[in-house]
C-alpha positions, 0 to 999 in steps of 0.5 A: 521201335522208334527210329530217327534218321537224320540226313543233309550234313556236309561241307559248306563254306561260311555264308552258305546253307545246308538243309537237314532232315529228320525222318521218324520210323515207328512214331509220328511227329505230329503227336511229339515234340521234335527237336535238333540238338548240336555238339561241337568238338569238346563241347556239350550238346546244346539245343538248337530248335524244336517244334511242338505241335500241341502248342504250335510254338517253335523255338530257337537258340539265340545263336541261331534265330533269324538263320535257321528255320525248322518245318515239317513234312507230314506226307514224309513224316519228317522235319526239316532244319534249314540252315542259312548264313552259316558260320564256322561256329555252327560246325558240329554234329547235328542230332534229331530227337523226339520227346516222350512225355517231358523227356527227349527220349529218342535220338538219331545217330547224327549228322556232321556239318562242317562250316569252312572259313 
């Protein structure tokens, strides 16, 4: 059984930083792409960042490029999303997901990020 657990959300002022972590149980991230998505109130869930070990490529949404950094912690079977220069529009529930084939098949429960102006 695959389980993804996010942590690290919270309240921060605009311009501040937060680090989100996603730990996997029941699968290893080094074999399956992992990604972060977010959903703001009243909006659709949107892509934030993803990492694929097969091609070594890390991708970012244009809205977070240059401010967010995705990295992995192999020892903990986790991935971290370092979020710097946060803006009020980054306020959302952030979800970690892992692919199975071409589908984002597994999702965490989400962690709330609130950026105050």
